[in-house]
N, C-alpha and C positions, 0 to 999 in steps of 0.2 A: 503493499500499498503505499503510495507517494504522500510524502508529507506536504501540508498546505505551505504555500509561498505567501508571505505576509509583505505588501509591498511597502516601499517607503513612504509611500502616500498615507498607508493606514499606520503606519508606525507615528508620523506627525500628526495625525488624526487622533491617536491615543494620547499624545502629549498634551495637545492643545485642548482636547475633550476634557482631561483629567484637571487642567489649569482652570477651565471655566467651572467646572463641577465644584472644585474646591473654592473658588472664588464665590460661588452662589452659596456654599454652605457657610462662610465667612460672612456675607452681606446677611443672611439669614439671623446669624447670631450677634448682630449688631444693634444693641438695643436704641441707641442714639438715633439710627435711622429711620427707626419705626416712628418715632416722635416729631422727626424733622421734615421728612420726606412724604409727598403725597402718596396714597397706595397705589396709584397708577404706575410710579416711577419706581417702586420698591422691587419689582420684578422684571425689571430691564436692564440688559446690560448693553451699553451703547461701544461700539467698536468701530476703530480706524485700522483698515488691514490693507498693508502692500499689495498692488494689483497683480503680480504673479500667482499669489494664492487664492484670488476670486477667480482669475482667469483660468485656472485649471479646474476650478469646479470643487477644489477641496475645501474651502470656507463653507460653502452651501451645505456638505455632507456634515460638518462639525456642528454647524448651527441646528441641523436637523436633529441630529442625535442629542444635542445639550437641551434642546427645548423639549424633546419627547421624553426625556429622564427627569426633568426638572420642574416643567412647567413656566420656566422664566422665559422671556423672550428676549431675542438678541436684535439689537438696531444696527445695520451697518450704516454708520454717520459718513463715512467717505472711504473709498478704495482708488489706488491710483499710484502715483510714484511718490517718493518720501516727501519733497516738499509741500506736495499738494494735502498729504493726509497729516502732517504734522501741525497744520494750520488750526484746523478744529480740535486737535487734542491739546494744543498749547492754549486754546480759548476756554477750556473745560467743557466742551460739546461732547466729549467722549470719556468711557471709564476705562479703556483698554486699549492697547495699542501693539499691532504686530508690524514690524517693518525690518528692513536690513540695518544692520550696525553701522554707524559711521558718526561723522561730525554732528549730523543733525540729532540723532539719539544722544549723544554725549551732552550736547547743548540743552537738550529737554531735561535731562537729570541735573546738570550743572546750574540750571537756571530755575530749578525748583517746581518744574512742572511734572515730571514724571519719577516715579520710585519704583523700586525693586526690579532694575531691569536684569535680564537673564536670558542667555540663549536657548532656543528650543530645536532649531534646524539649520540646514545650510542648503545653498544652492550654487550652481558653479558658471564661471564663466570661462570661455574657450577661445582659441585663436583660430580664426576663419581666415581664407586665403583662395587665390586661383588654382584650379584644377592643376595646372601645370607645376605649381609650387617651386618656383626658381630658387627660394632658399633653401629647400629640402627639409623642411620642419616635420613632414608628414610622420605622425607615428611618435614623435617625442611625448614626453610626460613631464617635461621641465620646461615652464614658460620663458626663465631667463635664459636657457640655452637657444631657445627659439629665437629670441630677440637678438642674441649674438650673431646668429646666423644671417637673420634678416638685414642687420646693420652690414656684417661683412661682405654681403653681396649686394648692398644697397639696393635692395628690392622694396618695392612702394610700400609704406605702411601708414595707414589711417590713424591718426590720434583722435579716438572718438571723443565727443563733447558731450559726455554724460558721466554722472558721478561714479558709477560702479566701474566700468571700463577704465575710466581715467585713473581712479585710485589704484586698481589693481596694476595698471599700465605703468604707473609711477614706482610701484614695488618692484616690478620684474626688471626695470630699466636701472634701478639701483642695484639690485641684486647683480645684473649683468655687468655692472660699471661701467655703463654707457650713458653719455647724454646725447641723446637723438638729435641730429641736425642735419640740414642738407636738402636737396631736392626731392630726394626718396622719402622724406618725412613729411606728411602732408597733412594739413588741418583739417577737420571736420566742417564742411559747409553745407550739410544736408539741412534743410528747411524744418524738419522735425525729426525725431527718433526712428520714426518708420521707415525714413527713408535713407537711413544710414548704411543698410546692407548693400542697397543697389548703388548708393553713391560710392561706397568701396568697390563693388564688383565693377563699375563701368571704369574703374582706374587699375582694374586687377592688382588690387591691394591687400595686404593682409591687415587684420583688424581684431581687437578685442571685442567680445560682445557677449551677451548671454546665450546659454544653450536653449532656454525656454521658448523664446520667440521662434527659433529655427524648428524645433521639434512640433510645436503648437500652431505652425504655420500663421503666427501672428503677423509678421511682415514679408514681402517678397525677398528673396535673398538671391535671384538670378542665379549664376553658376558657382557663387561663393560657397565652400566646402568646409566643415570642421576638420582641421588639420592637426590641431592639438588639443587634447583634453586631458583631464583626469590628474592635473597638478594640483596637489592638495592646497598650496598657496593661492590659488584662483578661486577659491571658495569664499563665498560671502555669507556671513551668519544672519539668520533672521533671529530678533531678540523679541521678546515679550516684555511689557512695561504698564505698570498701573497709573491711573492719574492721581496726584498728590492732592489728597483733601486737605492738606494745610495751605495750598494754594487756591484750591476750588472746593470749598465745604459742600458744594451741591452734588458733587460726584459719588457714585457710589462706590463704597471701600468697606471691607470687611473689618475696620478697627485694627488692633493689634494681631489679629488671628490669621488674616490674609496673607502677609508676605512670607510668613514662617511656613505656612503650609502650601502655599505654591511653588516654593524654590525647589523642594525635593522632587515634585513631579516633572518638572521641566527638566530636571538632570538626571531622572531615573534611567539606571544603565539599561533595564528591560527594554524599555521604550525605544533608546536608542539602538539596541541590538538589532531590534526590528527594522529601523529605519535603513541600517546597512545590508538588510537582504534584497534579494533581486527582485524585478518587476519586469513587466513585458516590454522593455524597452532596451537599448543597448547599454545605455546607462541612466541612472535614475534622475528625475527632476529633482527631488529633495533627499538630502543626506541628512546625516546624524549631526545634531547641534553640538555633541560633546566634543572637545579638543582630540585629535588623532595625531599622531606621531607622523611628522614628515621628514624626509630624507634632505629636503632644501633647507639651507640657513635661512633664518629669518631676515 
């Protein structure tokens, strides 16, 4: 008898559903909320969620299971890129935030808008390029080595003007010991993110971009192909964050019980072991949020 394969998406579902369930328990145990919030709001959890999680349909499944188990209602306040969804969270319109880690999430905590930030999962960026692959990077697993070859052959490379690819690119160029410059290193002039793959394809350029838009056919990629993937240093963590009731007293928060009880669930090794198991794709869209050893120097 074959053992069931638990997909990474199901593993992530277990993590986030567990977090929401424990948040609900903490909310129910908070006597102050019962006295200060209207009844209609006590059983509503308002969320801001990064676009990739809603785009895959994963968030809908999480919400359906959570609402069926608890009787609570989840309201999606905003979904999209980080700058978009951080605005309503910062203004106190949401109780819960899921997005990629970075400067925006750090600022939310430093400025007192978010608390109890912790990792829950990861997705990865990859290097695309022309099928001819003039730099010979196909099949490599080290992004810095790939960039060294691109620079050595002066193959066209597009510096994508988007937070994730730019952050990862800067890290890889630094690790490669190269400051890219010259006619081969071109700037992103695509009018919006959806045009970036075709913009690069027309110039037969290599570029760093997410795997998810290609797998889900969110954007047209022309003849651009994934030539390098599975470099652990090119993975971007998703974080969970709660709204800070000290900044916005109206938000749903479980007092002192919530943070301590949510944290172990988000980092439970059993959940993240499930995330690392296979699914019906060459490589999963969602990966474990727990730190994994890398052979590459930071």
